[in-house]
C-alpha positions as CSV (number, residue, x, y, z in Angstrom):
1,M,114.8,95.9,94.3
2,D,111.7,94.9,96.3
3,V,110.5,97.7,98.8
4,I,106.9,97.0,100.8
5,L,105.6,99.9,102.5
6,N,102.9,99.4,105.0
7,V,101.0,102.3,106.8
8,E,100.4,103.0,110.2
9,L,98.2,106.0,111.1
10,A,98.5,107.9,114.5
11,G,95.5,110.2,115.3
12,R,94.1,108.7,111.8
13,Q,90.9,110.6,112.2
14,G,90.8,113.3,109.7
15,T,93.2,111.5,107.3
16,E,92.9,109.2,104.1
17,V,95.6,107.5,102.5
18,A,96.5,105.6,99.3
19,M,99.7,104.6,98.1
20,H,101.1,104.0,94.5
21,T,104.4,101.9,93.9
22,T,106.5,101.8,90.9
23,N,110.2,100.4,90.4
24,Q,111.8,103.8,91.6
25,N,109.3,106.1,93.3
26,T,105.9,105.5,95.5
27,I,103.5,108.5,95.6
28,F,101.6,109.1,98.7
29,E,98.4,110.3,98.3
30,Y,96.2,111.6,101.2
31,K,93.3,113.7,102.2
32,V,93.5,116.7,105.4
33,W,89.9,117.5,106.5
34,M,91.4,120.4,108.7
35,S,94.4,122.5,108.6
36,Q,97.2,120.3,110.7
37,L,100.6,119.5,111.3
38,I,101.3,116.5,109.6
39,S,104.8,114.3,109.4
40,I,105.1,111.2,107.4
41,E,108.2,109.0,108.6
42,I,109.5,105.7,107.1
43,F,110.8,103.2,109.8
44,D,112.6,99.8,109.0
45,L,111.1,96.8,111.0
46,T,113.2,97.3,114.0
47,G,111.4,100.6,114.7
48,K,114.5,102.8,113.3
49,I,113.4,106.1,111.6
50,V,114.8,105.6,107.7
51,D,113.2,108.7,106.5
52,Q,110.8,111.7,107.3
53,I,109.8,112.4,104.0
54,F,107.3,115.6,105.4
55,N,107.1,117.5,108.5
56,G,104.7,120.6,108.3
57,I,101.5,122.5,108.3
58,L,98.7,121.2,105.4
59,N,95.8,122.8,104.6
60,S,92.8,121.0,104.3
61,G,92.2,118.8,100.9
62,S,94.1,116.7,98.9
63,H,97.9,116.2,99.0
64,S,100.7,114.1,97.2
65,I,104.4,113.5,97.8
66,N,106.3,111.4,95.2
67,Y,109.1,109.7,97.4
68,N,112.1,108.1,95.6
69,I,112.6,104.5,97.0
70,T,115.9,103.7,95.5
71,A,117.9,105.2,98.5
72,L,115.9,102.2,100.7
73,Y,117.5,98.4,100.8
74,S,115.2,95.7,99.7
75,G,113.0,94.8,102.4
76,I,109.6,95.6,104.1
77,Y,109.3,99.3,105.7
78,I,106.4,100.8,107.8
79,Y,105.3,104.4,107.0
80,K,103.7,106.5,109.6
81,I,101.4,109.7,109.2
82,I,101.4,111.7,112.4
83,R,98.9,114.3,113.3
């Protein structure tokens, strides 16, 4: 299965992102410079939200989320981090 995730940052100040993909999982690693509300969403190329990975308040520091991509069809997806 080929799944490609591209990043789009909304309000990118104060956020750093890295992504590591294996056959079935993607690990999103990111740093938040101050405590804030964060939402991470995945969209298909038509702009439809496919999944919301996280929605909540995070304290400053490094964080990671392990996301299982086997539920996604092969294709290209965009993930957006909204703060």
